[in-house]
All heavy atoms as a GROMACS GRO file, in nm:
protein
  542
    1MET      N    1   3.056  -2.201  -4.255
    1MET     CA    2   3.084  -2.214  -4.110
    1MET      C    3   3.224  -2.184  -4.076
    1MET      O    4   3.246  -2.123  -3.977
    1MET     CB    5   3.040  -2.347  -4.066
    1MET     CG    6   3.049  -2.368  -3.913
    1MET     SD    7   2.942  -2.246  -3.818
    1MET     CE    8   2.807  -2.353  -3.782
    2VAL      N    9   3.299  -2.238  -4.159
    2VAL     CA   10   3.452  -2.219  -4.130
    2VAL      C   11   3.483  -2.069  -4.145
    2VAL      O   12   3.574  -2.017  -4.063
    2VAL     CB   13   3.534  -2.303  -4.227
    2VAL    CG1   14   3.685  -2.281  -4.208
    2VAL    CG2   15   3.517  -2.453  -4.212
    3GLY      N   16   3.426  -1.994  -4.233
    3GLY     CA   17   3.445  -1.862  -4.246
    3GLY      C   18   3.410  -1.786  -4.122
    3GLY      O   19   3.476  -1.684  -4.068
    4ILE      N   20   3.293  -1.814  -4.071
    4ILE     CA   21   3.243  -1.748  -3.947
    4ILE      C   22   3.330  -1.782  -3.840
    4ILE      O   23   3.370  -1.692  -3.747
    4ILE     CB   24   3.102  -1.802  -3.918
    4ILE    CG1   25   3.011  -1.750  -4.026
    4ILE    CG2   26   3.052  -1.750  -3.780
    4ILE    CD1   27   2.870  -1.813  -4.004
    5LEU      N   28   3.391  -1.908  -3.817
    5LEU     CA   29   3.482  -1.937  -3.714
    5LEU      C   30   3.617  -1.858  -3.733
    5LEU      O   31   3.677  -1.818  -3.632
    5LEU     CB   32   3.502  -2.094  -3.719
    5LEU     CG   33   3.383  -2.167  -3.678
    5LEU    CD1   34   3.417  -2.326  -3.692
    5LEU    CD2   35   3.331  -2.142  -3.542
    6PHE      N   36   3.649  -1.840  -3.850
    6PHE     CA   37   3.786  -1.763  -3.875
    6PHE      C   38   3.754  -1.617  -3.830
    6PHE      O   39   3.848  -1.570  -3.762
    6PHE     CB   40   3.814  -1.763  -4.025
    6PHE     CG   41   3.929  -1.670  -4.061
    6PHE    CD1   42   4.053  -1.709  -4.031
    6PHE    CD2   43   3.909  -1.544  -4.113
    6PHE    CE1   44   4.168  -1.631  -4.057
    6PHE    CE2   45   4.013  -1.462  -4.143
    6PHE     CZ   46   4.134  -1.502  -4.116
    7ILE      N   47   3.651  -1.558  -3.853
    7ILE     CA   48   3.610  -1.423  -3.811
    7ILE      C   49   3.620  -1.423  -3.656
    7ILE      O   50   3.680  -1.327  -3.599
    7ILE     CB   51   3.493  -1.361  -3.877
    7ILE    CG1   52   3.517  -1.347  -4.020
    7ILE    CG2   53   3.451  -1.240  -3.808
    7ILE    CD1   54   3.389  -1.309  -4.098
    8LEU      N   55   3.559  -1.519  -3.598
    8LEU     CA   56   3.551  -1.529  -3.455
    8LEU      C   57   3.690  -1.527  -3.387
    8LEU      O   58   3.718  -1.447  -3.299
    8LEU     CB   59   3.468  -1.652  -3.401
    8LEU     CG   60   3.471  -1.672  -3.255
    8LEU    CD1   61   3.365  -1.568  -3.197
    8LEU    CD2   62   3.413  -1.810  -3.229
    9PHE      N   63   3.765  -1.616  -3.438
    9PHE     CA   64   3.907  -1.620  -3.378
    9PHE      C   65   4.000  -1.506  -3.421
    9PHE      O   66   4.095  -1.464  -3.346
    9PHE     CB   67   3.967  -1.762  -3.405
    9PHE     CG   68   3.908  -1.874  -3.332
    9PHE    CD1   69   3.833  -1.961  -3.402
    9PHE    CD2   70   3.922  -1.879  -3.197
    9PHE    CE1   71   3.765  -2.065  -3.332
    9PHE    CE2   72   3.863  -1.976  -3.128
    9PHE     CZ   73   3.780  -2.079  -3.203
   10ASP      N   74   3.964  -1.447  -3.529
   10ASP     CA   75   4.043  -1.318  -3.568
   10ASP      C   76   3.994  -1.201  -3.472
   10ASP      O   77   4.085  -1.139  -3.436
   10ASP     CB   78   4.006  -1.278  -3.715
   10ASP     CG   79   4.098  -1.176  -3.768
   10ASP    OD1   80   4.218  -1.190  -3.744
   10ASP    OD2   81   4.048  -1.095  -3.847
   11VAL      N   82   3.884  -1.197  -3.438
   11VAL     CA   83   3.841  -1.091  -3.339
   11VAL      C   84   3.902  -1.110  -3.203
   11VAL      O   85   3.944  -1.030  -3.134
   11VAL     CB   86   3.674  -1.086  -3.328
   11VAL    CG1   87   3.645  -1.001  -3.204
   11VAL    CG2   88   3.619  -1.040  -3.449
   12GLU      N   89   3.923  -1.251  -3.165
   12GLU     CA   90   3.991  -1.284  -3.050
   12GLU      C   91   4.134  -1.222  -3.047
   12GLU      O   92   4.181  -1.156  -2.944
   12GLU     CB   93   3.997  -1.423  -3.023
   12GLU     CG   94   4.088  -1.472  -2.903
   12GLU     CD   95   4.141  -1.611  -2.915
   12GLU    OE1   96   4.110  -1.686  -2.998
   12GLU    OE2   97   4.220  -1.645  -2.820
   13ALA      N   98   4.208  -1.230  -3.162
   13ALA     CA   99   4.342  -1.171  -3.166
   13ALA      C  100   4.345  -1.030  -3.163
   13ALA      O  101   4.434  -0.963  -3.103
   13ALA     CB  102   4.406  -1.218  -3.292
   14ILE      N  103   4.230  -0.958  -3.211
   14ILE     CA  104   4.224  -0.823  -3.194
   14ILE      C  105   4.209  -0.776  -3.057
   14ILE      O  106   4.265  -0.678  -3.011
   14ILE     CB  107   4.108  -0.769  -3.286
   14ILE    CG1  108   4.136  -0.791  -3.432
   14ILE    CG2  109   4.077  -0.626  -3.250
   14ILE    CD1  110   4.025  -0.765  -3.522
   15PHE      N  111   4.140  -0.857  -2.973
   15PHE     CA  112   4.117  -0.820  -2.834
   15PHE      C  113   4.261  -0.852  -2.749
   15PHE      O  114   4.274  -0.794  -2.641
   15PHE     CB  115   4.015  -0.903  -2.757
   15PHE     CG  116   3.878  -0.847  -2.797
   15PHE    CD1  117   3.789  -0.925  -2.850
   15PHE    CD2  118   3.850  -0.712  -2.763
   15PHE    CE1  119   3.658  -0.876  -2.881
   15PHE    CE2  120   3.720  -0.658  -2.784
   15PHE     CZ  121   3.628  -0.736  -2.848
   16LEU      N  122   4.335  -0.948  -2.801
   16LEU     CA  123   4.467  -0.976  -2.729
   16LEU      C  124   4.572  -0.879  -2.741
   16LEU      O  125   4.642  -0.847  -2.652
   16LEU     CB  126   4.510  -1.114  -2.773
   16LEU     CG  127   4.442  -1.244  -2.722
   16LEU    CD1  128   4.501  -1.358  -2.792
   16LEU    CD2  129   4.455  -1.244  -2.574
   17TYR      N  130   4.570  -0.802  -2.859
   17TYR     CA  131   4.680  -0.701  -2.891
   17TYR      C  132   4.678  -0.582  -2.796
   17TYR      O  133   4.773  -0.558  -2.728
   17TYR     CB  134   4.663  -0.656  -3.035
   17TYR     CG  135   4.774  -0.555  -3.067
   17TYR    CD1  136   4.902  -0.603  -3.076
   17TYR    CD2  137   4.757  -0.423  -3.077
   17TYR    CE1  138   5.011  -0.518  -3.106
   17TYR    CE2  139   4.850  -0.331  -3.110
   17TYR     CZ  140   4.979  -0.378  -3.124
   17TYR     OH  141   5.084  -0.288  -3.152
   18PRO      N  142   4.570  -0.514  -2.766
   18PRO     CA  143   4.554  -0.408  -2.674
   18PRO      C  144   4.590  -0.453  -2.525
   18PRO      O  145   4.667  -0.375  -2.456
   18PRO     CB  146   4.422  -0.350  -2.681
   18PRO     CG  147   4.363  -0.402  -2.801
   18PRO     CD  148   4.432  -0.530  -2.831
   19TRP      N  149   4.553  -0.567  -2.502
   19TRP     CA  150   4.575  -0.615  -2.356
   19TRP      C  151   4.735  -0.636  -2.344
   19TRP      O  152   4.777  -0.603  -2.245
   19TRP     CB  153   4.510  -0.746  -2.335
   19TRP     CG  154   4.547  -0.823  -2.216
   19TRP    CD1  155   4.509  -0.792  -2.085
   19TRP    CD2  156   4.640  -0.924  -2.208
   19TRP    NE1  157   4.565  -0.880  -1.995
   19TRP    CE2  158   4.646  -0.963  -2.068
   19TRP    CE3  159   4.718  -1.004  -2.301
   19TRP    CZ2  160   4.731  -1.067  -2.026
   19TRP    CZ3  161   4.797  -1.107  -2.249
   19TRP    CH2  162   4.809  -1.134  -2.127
   20ALA      N  163   4.796  -0.690  -2.451
   20ALA     CA  164   4.936  -0.708  -2.437
   20ALA      C  165   5.019  -0.583  -2.432
   20ALA      O  166   5.126  -0.560  -2.372
   20ALA     CB  167   4.990  -0.791  -2.568
   21VAL      N  168   4.965  -0.469  -2.502
   21VAL     CA  169   5.028  -0.349  -2.496
   21VAL      C  170   5.031  -0.280  -2.354
   21VAL      O  171   5.135  -0.227  -2.318
   21VAL     CB  172   4.966  -0.244  -2.594
   21VAL    CG1  173   5.027  -0.097  -2.582
   21VAL    CG2  174   4.997  -0.304  -2.739
   22ILE      N  175   4.923  -0.295  -2.287
   22ILE     CA  176   4.916  -0.225  -2.147
   22ILE      C  177   4.918  -0.334  -2.034
   22ILE      O  178   4.879  -0.307  -1.926
   22ILE     CB  179   4.788  -0.136  -2.133
   22ILE    CG1  180   4.654  -0.226  -2.154
   22ILE    CG2  181   4.790  -0.028  -2.240
   22ILE    CD1  182   4.537  -0.145  -2.121
   23TYR      N  183   4.975  -0.452  -2.057
   23TYR     CA  184   4.974  -0.561  -1.962
   23TYR      C  185   5.039  -0.523  -1.838
   23TYR      O  186   4.988  -0.550  -1.727
   23TYR     CB  187   5.064  -0.673  -2.019
   23TYR     CG  188   5.072  -0.792  -1.926
   23TYR    CD1  189   4.967  -0.868  -1.882
   23TYR    CD2  190   5.206  -0.811  -1.868
   23TYR    CE1  191   4.985  -0.971  -1.787
   23TYR    CE2  192   5.223  -0.912  -1.780
   23TYR     CZ  193   5.111  -0.986  -1.742
   23TYR     OH  194   5.130  -1.094  -1.647
   24ARG      N  195   5.151  -0.444  -1.832
   24ARG     CA  196   5.211  -0.394  -1.706
   24ARG      C  197   5.129  -0.317  -1.622
   24ARG      O  198   5.146  -0.317  -1.498
   24ARG     CB  199   5.348  -0.337  -1.740
   24ARG     CG  200   5.447  -0.441  -1.793
   24ARG     CD  201   5.586  -0.382  -1.812
   24ARG     NE  202   5.662  -0.472  -1.892
   24ARG     CZ  203   5.794  -0.501  -1.874
   24ARG    NH1  204   5.843  -0.447  -1.773
   24ARG    NH2  205   5.849  -0.598  -1.947
   25GLU      N  206   5.050  -0.233  -1.686
   25GLU     CA  207   4.958  -0.134  -1.610
   25GLU      C  208   4.845  -0.211  -1.543
   25GLU      O  209   4.795  -0.164  -1.432
   25GLU     CB  210   4.911  -0.020  -1.701
   25GLU     CG  211   5.023   0.064  -1.755
   25GLU     CD  212   4.969   0.156  -1.858
   25GLU    OE1  213   4.836   0.183  -1.860
   25GLU    OE2  214   5.051   0.212  -1.940
   26LEU      N  215   4.804  -0.313  -1.600
   26LEU     CA  216   4.683  -0.379  -1.554
   26LEU      C  217   4.712  -0.473  -1.426
   26LEU      O  218   4.612  -0.509  -1.353
   26LEU     CB  219   4.625  -0.471  -1.666
   26LEU     CG  220   4.578  -0.400  -1.779
   26LEU    CD1  221   4.525  -0.490  -1.889
   26LEU    CD2  222   4.458  -0.306  -1.741
   27LYS      N  223   4.843  -0.519  -1.416
   27LYS     CA  224   4.888  -0.601  -1.307
   27LYS      C  225   4.808  -0.734  -1.300
   27LYS      O  226   4.772  -0.793  -1.400
   27LYS     CB  227   4.881  -0.525  -1.177
   27LYS     CG  228   4.951  -0.398  -1.187
   27LYS     CD  229   5.014  -0.361  -1.053
   27LYS     CE  230   5.074  -0.223  -1.063
   27LYS     NZ  231   5.202  -0.200  -1.097
   28MET      N  232   4.769  -0.782  -1.185
   28MET     CA  233   4.708  -0.908  -1.168
   28MET      C  234   4.561  -0.906  -1.212
   28MET      O  235   4.509  -1.018  -1.268
   28MET     CB  236   4.712  -0.954  -1.021
   28MET     CG  237   4.679  -1.100  -1.003
   28MET     SD  238   4.783  -1.204  -1.114
   28MET     CE  239   4.829  -1.324  -0.988
   29PHE      N  240   4.492  -0.802  -1.205
   29PHE     CA  241   4.350  -0.786  -1.245
   29PHE      C  242   4.344  -0.820  -1.390
   29PHE      O  243   4.263  -0.900  -1.444
   29PHE     CB  244   4.294  -0.658  -1.222
   29PHE     CG  245   4.157  -0.631  -1.274
   29PHE    CD1  246   4.045  -0.706  -1.209
   29PHE    CD2  247   4.131  -0.559  -1.375
   29PHE    CE1  248   3.918  -0.689  -1.265
   29PHE    CE2  249   4.010  -0.540  -1.441
   29PHE     CZ  250   3.898  -0.608  -1.387
   30GLY      N  251   4.427  -0.761  -1.477
   30GLY     CA  252   4.434  -0.765  -1.625
   30GLY      C  253   4.473  -0.916  -1.654
   30GLY      O  254   4.414  -0.971  -1.755
   31PHE      N  255   4.562  -0.974  -1.580
   31PHE     CA  256   4.594  -1.114  -1.612
   31PHE      C  257   4.489  -1.209  -1.583
   31PHE      O  258   4.454  -1.292  -1.673
   31PHE     CB  259   4.716  -1.150  -1.527
   31PHE     CG  260   4.764  -1.296  -1.546
   31PHE    CD1  261   4.829  -1.332  -1.654
   31PHE    CD2  262   4.733  -1.396  -1.449
   31PHE    CE1  263   4.873  -1.461  -1.670
   31PHE    CE2  264   4.767  -1.522  -1.471
   31PHE     CZ  265   4.846  -1.559  -1.586
   32VAL      N  266   4.415  -1.201  -1.479
   32VAL     CA  267   4.301  -1.282  -1.449
   32VAL      C  268   4.189  -1.258  -1.556
   32VAL      O  269   4.121  -1.358  -1.597
   32VAL     CB  270   4.246  -1.257  -1.307
   32VAL    CG1  271   4.120  -1.326  -1.271
   32VAL    CG2  272   4.365  -1.296  -1.206
   33GLU      N  273   4.157  -1.144  -1.580
   33GLU     CA  274   4.052  -1.111  -1.676
   33GLU      C  275   4.082  -1.176  -1.814
   33GLU      O  276   3.994  -1.233  -1.878
   33GLU     CB  277   4.034  -0.962  -1.695
   33GLU     CG  278   3.967  -0.898  -1.586
   33GLU     CD  279   3.818  -0.926  -1.580
   33GLU    OE1  280   3.756  -0.942  -1.684
   33GLU    OE2  281   3.770  -0.950  -1.467
   34MET      N  282   4.210  -1.166  -1.859
   34MET     CA  283   4.246  -1.224  -1.979
   34MET      C  284   4.245  -1.370  -1.980
   34MET      O  285   4.209  -1.445  -2.082
   34MET     CB  286   4.378  -1.175  -2.035
   34MET     CG  287   4.408  -1.200  -2.183
   34MET     SD  288   4.278  -1.161  -2.295
   34MET     CE  289   4.269  -0.992  -2.294
   35MET      N  290   4.286  -1.432  -1.867
   35MET     CA  291   4.280  -1.582  -1.860
   35MET      C  292   4.126  -1.629  -1.861
   35MET      O  293   4.106  -1.742  -1.920
   35MET     CB  294   4.345  -1.628  -1.722
   35MET     CG  295   4.492  -1.618  -1.729
   35MET     SD  296   4.573  -1.703  -1.857
   35MET     CE  297   4.630  -1.569  -1.959
   36VAL      N  298   4.036  -1.559  -1.805
   36VAL     CA  299   3.896  -1.598  -1.811
   36VAL      C  300   3.853  -1.584  -1.959
   36VAL      O  301   3.785  -1.671  -2.007
   36VAL     CB  302   3.808  -1.505  -1.719
   36VAL    CG1  303   3.662  -1.522  -1.756
   36VAL    CG2  304   3.846  -1.531  -1.576
   37TYR      N  305   3.890  -1.472  -2.024
   37TYR     CA  306   3.852  -1.454  -2.170
   37TYR      C  307   3.917  -1.573  -2.248
   37TYR      O  308   3.839  -1.628  -2.336
   37TYR     CB  309   3.900  -1.320  -2.211
   37TYR     CG  310   3.881  -1.298  -2.354
   37TYR    CD1  311   3.756  -1.275  -2.413
   37TYR    CD2  312   3.989  -1.304  -2.453
   37TYR    CE1  313   3.731  -1.252  -2.541
   37TYR    CE2  314   3.982  -1.281  -2.579
   37TYR     CZ  315   3.838  -1.251  -2.627
   37TYR     OH  316   3.809  -1.243  -2.760
   38ILE      N  317   4.037  -1.601  -2.237
   38ILE     CA  318   4.094  -1.718  -2.310
   38ILE      C  319   4.034  -1.849  -2.282
   38ILE      O  320   4.013  -1.934  -2.364
   38ILE     CB  321   4.245  -1.720  -2.292
   38ILE    CG1  322   4.309  -1.593  -2.355
   38ILE    CG2  323   4.309  -1.845  -2.348
   38ILE    CD1  324   4.457  -1.571  -2.325
   39ALA      N  325   3.996  -1.872  -2.142
   39ALA     CA  326   3.932  -1.997  -2.108
   39ALA      C  327   3.795  -2.006  -2.189
   39ALA      O  328   3.760  -2.124  -2.227
   39ALA     CB  329   3.915  -2.000  -1.963
   40VAL      N  330   3.719  -1.907  -2.194
   40VAL     CA  331   3.588  -1.914  -2.268
   40VAL      C  332   3.609  -1.942  -2.409
   40VAL      O  333   3.537  -2.022  -2.474
   40VAL     CB  334   3.514  -1.766  -2.250
   40VAL    CG1  335   3.392  -1.764  -2.340
   40VAL    CG2  336   3.473  -1.769  -2.096
   41VAL      N  337   3.703  -1.863  -2.477
   41VAL     CA  338   3.736  -1.894  -2.617
   41VAL      C  339   3.790  -2.038  -2.639
   41VAL      O  340   3.733  -2.095  -2.738
   41VAL     CB  341   3.834  -1.785  -2.669
   41VAL    CG1  342   3.880  -1.816  -2.811
   41VAL    CG2  343   3.776  -1.654  -2.668
   42VAL      N  344   3.875  -2.083  -2.560
   42VAL     CA  345   3.924  -2.226  -2.581
   42VAL      C  346   3.813  -2.322  -2.561
   42VAL      O  347   3.805  -2.425  -2.620
   42VAL     CB  348   4.045  -2.254  -2.483
   42VAL    CG1  349   4.082  -2.392  -2.477
   42VAL    CG2  350   4.163  -2.170  -2.538
   43GLY      N  351   3.722  -2.298  -2.453
   43GLY     CA  352   3.616  -2.379  -2.429
   43GLY      C  353   3.522  -2.394  -2.550
   43GLY      O  354   3.478  -2.486  -2.590
   44GLY      N  355   3.494  -2.277  -2.614
   44GLY     CA  356   3.423  -2.273  -2.737
   44GLY      C  357   3.488  -2.346  -2.850
   44GLY      O  358   3.420  -2.427  -2.930
   45PHE      N  359   3.621  -2.335  -2.864
   45PHE     CA  360   3.691  -2.402  -2.972
   45PHE      C  361   3.683  -2.554  -2.949
   45PHE      O  362   3.666  -2.627  -3.042
   45PHE     CB  363   3.840  -2.352  -2.964
   45PHE     CG  364   3.929  -2.424  -3.059
   45PHE    CD1  365   3.912  -2.403  -3.198
   45PHE    CD2  366   4.016  -2.514  -3.026
   45PHE    CE1  367   3.996  -2.453  -3.295
   45PHE    CE2  368   4.094  -2.583  -3.116
   45PHE     CZ  369   4.083  -2.554  -3.239
   46LEU      N  370   3.694  -2.603  -2.823
   46LEU     CA  371   3.689  -2.742  -2.792
   46LEU      C  372   3.546  -2.791  -2.823
   46LEU      O  373   3.540  -2.907  -2.865
   46LEU     CB  374   3.739  -2.768  -2.649
   46LEU     CG  375   3.889  -2.739  -2.616
   46LEU    CD1  376   3.908  -2.760  -2.473
   46LEU    CD2  377   3.973  -2.825  -2.696
   47TYR      N  378   3.454  -2.720  -2.790
   47TYR     CA  379   3.308  -2.769  -2.814
   47TYR      C  380   3.290  -2.781  -2.962
   47TYR      O  381   3.246  -2.882  -3.004
   47TYR     CB  382   3.217  -2.662  -2.755
   47TYR     CG  383   3.090  -2.689  -2.786
   47TYR    CD1  384   2.999  -2.778  -2.717
   47TYR    CD2  385   3.016  -2.616  -2.886
   47TYR    CE1  386   2.881  -2.815  -2.748
   47TYR    CE2  387   2.882  -2.637  -2.915
   47TYR     CZ  388   2.811  -2.753  -2.848
   47TYR     OH  389   2.682  -2.765  -2.885
   48MET      N  390   3.337  -2.682  -3.038
   48MET     CA  391   3.329  -2.690  -3.192
   48MET      C  392   3.406  -2.812  -3.250
   48MET      O  393   3.359  -2.883  -3.338
   48MET     CB  394   3.379  -2.562  -3.257
   48MET     CG  395   3.285  -2.446  -3.231
   48MET     SD  396   3.333  -2.301  -3.320
   48MET     CE  397   3.491  -2.261  -3.240
   49TRP      N  398   3.527  -2.835  -3.190
   49TRP     CA  399   3.605  -2.945  -3.228
   49TRP      C  400   3.536  -3.083  -3.199
   49TRP      O  401   3.528  -3.162  -3.288
   49TRP     CB  402   3.738  -2.939  -3.163
   49TRP     CG  403   3.843  -3.030  -3.206
   49TRP    CD1  404   3.835  -3.113  -3.318
   49TRP    CD2  405   3.970  -3.060  -3.152
   49TRP    NE1  406   3.949  -3.188  -3.338
   49TRP    CE2  407   4.037  -3.163  -3.230
   49TRP    CE3  408   4.031  -3.021  -3.039
   49TRP    CZ2  409   4.157  -3.201  -3.202
   49TRP    CZ3  410   4.160  -3.062  -3.010
   49TRP    CH2  411   4.223  -3.156  -3.098
   50LYS      N  412   3.472  -3.096  -3.084
   50LYS     CA  413   3.410  -3.217  -3.035
   50LYS      C  414   3.278  -3.235  -3.125
   50LYS      O  415   3.256  -3.348  -3.164
   50LYS     CB  416   3.365  -3.204  -2.890
   50LYS     CG  417   3.313  -3.333  -2.837
   50LYS     CD  418   3.296  -3.344  -2.691
   50LYS     CE  419   3.233  -3.466  -2.651
   50LYS     NZ  420   3.272  -3.492  -2.517
   51LYS      N  421   3.215  -3.138  -3.161
   51LYS     CA  422   3.091  -3.146  -3.244
   51LYS      C  423   3.134  -3.179  -3.394
   51LYS      O  424   3.037  -3.214  -3.476
   51LYS     CB  425   3.008  -3.005  -3.239
   51LYS     CG  426   2.941  -2.998  -3.111
   51LYS     CD  427   2.829  -3.105  -3.100
   51LYS     CE  428   2.736  -3.070  -2.996
   51LYS     NZ  429   2.628  -3.168  -2.981
   52GLY      N  430   3.253  -3.161  -3.438
   52GLY     CA  431   3.302  -3.191  -3.575
   52GLY      C  432   3.278  -3.082  -3.672
   52GLY      O  433   3.285  -3.084  -3.784
   53VAL      N  434   3.252  -2.949  -3.619
   53VAL     CA  435   3.243  -2.845  -3.702
   53VAL      C  436   3.366  -2.811  -3.780
   53VAL      O  437   3.363  -2.751  -3.893
   53VAL     CB  438   3.189  -2.714  -3.614
   53VAL    CG1  439   3.184  -2.595  -3.702
   53VAL    CG2  440   3.061  -2.748  -3.552
   54LEU      N  441   3.483  -2.831  -3.724
   54LEU     CA  442   3.614  -2.803  -3.788
   54LEU      C  443   3.658  -2.903  -3.891
   54LEU      O  444   3.766  -2.882  -3.945
   54LEU     CB  445   3.711  -2.776  -3.678
   54LEU     CG  446   3.686  -2.679  -3.571
   54LEU    CD1  447   3.793  -2.676  -3.463
   54LEU    CD2  448   3.671  -2.540  -3.630
   55ASP      N  449   3.586  -3.005  -3.911
   55ASP     CA  450   3.620  -3.116  -4.017
   55ASP      C  451   3.603  -3.041  -4.160
   55ASP      O  452   3.504  -2.990  -4.190
   55ASP     CB  453   3.540  -3.231  -4.012
   55ASP     CG  454   3.577  -3.314  -3.882
   55ASP    OD1  455   3.673  -3.296  -3.830
   55ASP    OD2  456   3.479  -3.390  -3.835
   56TRP      N  457   3.704  -3.049  -4.238
   56TRP     CA  458   3.708  -2.992  -4.365
   56TRP      C  459   3.636  -3.083  -4.465
   56TRP      O  460   3.568  -3.042  -4.551
   56TRP     CB  461   3.846  -2.966  -4.418
   56TRP     CG  462   3.905  -2.847  -4.349
   56TRP    CD1  463   3.970  -2.850  -4.226
   56TRP    CD2  464   3.909  -2.706  -4.396
   56TRP    NE1  465   4.008  -2.718  -4.200
   56TRP    CE2  466   3.970  -2.633  -4.301
   56TRP    CE3  467   3.861  -2.653  -4.508
   56TRP    CZ2  468   3.981  -2.500  -4.311
   56TRP    CZ3  469   3.869  -2.506  -4.521
   56TRP    CH2  470   3.944  -2.443  -4.420
   57ALA      N  471   3.662  -3.207  -4.456
   57ALA     CA  472   3.607  -3.311  -4.549
   57ALA      C  473   3.471  -3.364  -4.489
   57ALA      O  474   3.462  -3.406  -4.380
   57ALA     CB  475   3.703  -3.422  -4.564
   58MET      N  476   3.372  -3.369  -4.574
   58MET     CA  477   3.249  -3.419  -4.534
   58MET      C  478   3.244  -3.571  -4.573
   58MET      O  479   3.297  -3.603  -4.678
   58MET     CB  480   3.129  -3.341  -4.607
   58MET     CG  481   3.127  -3.195  -4.555
   58MET     SD  482   2.976  -3.122  -4.599
   58MET     CE  483   2.872  -3.167  -4.485
   59ALA      N  484   3.180  -3.657  -4.498
   59ALA     CA  485   3.168  -3.798  -4.538
   59ALA      C  486   3.086  -3.815  -4.652
   59ALA      O  487   2.977  -3.754  -4.658
   59ALA     CB  488   3.127  -3.875  -4.411
   60ARG      N  489   3.129  -3.895  -4.749
   60ARG     CA  490   3.045  -3.916  -4.862
   60ARG      C  491   2.964  -4.041  -4.838
   60ARG      O  492   3.009  -4.141  -4.786
   60ARG     CB  493   3.133  -3.936  -4.988
   60ARG     CG  494   3.223  -3.815  -5.029
   60ARG     CD  495   3.285  -3.851  -5.153
   60ARG     NE  496   3.367  -3.743  -5.197
   60ARG     CZ  497   3.449  -3.750  -5.298
   60ARG    NH1  498   3.470  -3.856  -5.362
   60ARG    NH2  499   3.516  -3.640  -5.335
   61PRO      N  500   2.837  -4.037  -4.887
   61PRO     CA  501   2.764  -4.161  -4.874
   61PRO      C  502   2.805  -4.270  -4.964
   61PRO      O  503   2.854  -4.252  -5.071
   61PRO     CB  504   2.616  -4.120  -4.914
   61PRO     CG  505   2.643  -3.998  -4.990
   61PRO     CD  506   2.769  -3.926  -4.955
   62GLN      N  507   2.810  -4.404  -4.910
   62GLN     CA  508   2.859  -4.509  -4.979
   62GLN      C  509   2.759  -4.559  -5.083
   62GLN      O  510   2.639  -4.552  -5.050
   62GLN     CB  511   2.879  -4.619  -4.880
   62GLN     CG  512   2.995  -4.599  -4.780
   62GLN     CD  513   3.132  -4.577  -4.846
   62GLN    OE1  514   3.164  -4.648  -4.934
   62GLN    NE2  515   3.200  -4.491  -4.787
   63PRO      N  516   2.808  -4.596  -5.198
   63PRO     CA  517   2.705  -4.632  -5.311
   63PRO      C  518   2.637  -4.767  -5.267
   63PRO      O  519   2.696  -4.853  -5.206
   63PRO     CB  520   2.800  -4.650  -5.432
   63PRO     CG  521   2.940  -4.662  -5.384
   63PRO     CD  522   2.944  -4.597  -5.250
   64LYS      N  523   2.511  -4.780  -5.297
   64LYS     CA  524   2.440  -4.897  -5.258
   64LYS      C  525   2.480  -5.008  -5.371
   64LYS      O  526   2.480  -4.991  -5.482
   64LYS     CB  527   2.296  -4.871  -5.259
   64LYS     CG  528   2.254  -4.770  -5.154
   64LYS     CD  529   2.109  -4.750  -5.167
   64LYS     CE  530   2.066  -4.646  -5.058
   64LYS     NZ  531   1.930  -4.624  -5.050
   65ARG      N  532   2.503  -5.128  -5.318
   65ARG     CA  533   2.520  -5.246  -5.405
   65ARG      C  534   2.412  -5.356  -5.397
   65ARG      O  535   2.349  -5.382  -5.313
   65ARG     CB  536   2.650  -5.308  -5.373
   65ARG     CG  537   2.764  -5.223  -5.400
   65ARG     CD  538   2.900  -5.278  -5.374
   65ARG     NE  539   3.007  -5.177  -5.398
   65ARG     CZ  540   3.123  -5.214  -5.441
   65ARG    NH1  541   3.146  -5.348  -5.459
   65ARG    NH2  542   3.212  -5.122  -5.467
   0.00000   0.00000   0.00000
């Protein structure tokens, strides 16, 4: 799961680079579009964080006594 999330956020960075290159040509429309895109990605990140998908260590079951 962590590998899939890495690829997802790596693709996000790929979309940010061309936007940054032509930012001045896009003016306010490009800014608003990218803010919507970033809001969706951050929303997904927060959802995954709240669900515990980003936890590296899994809880071990306690031995029965």
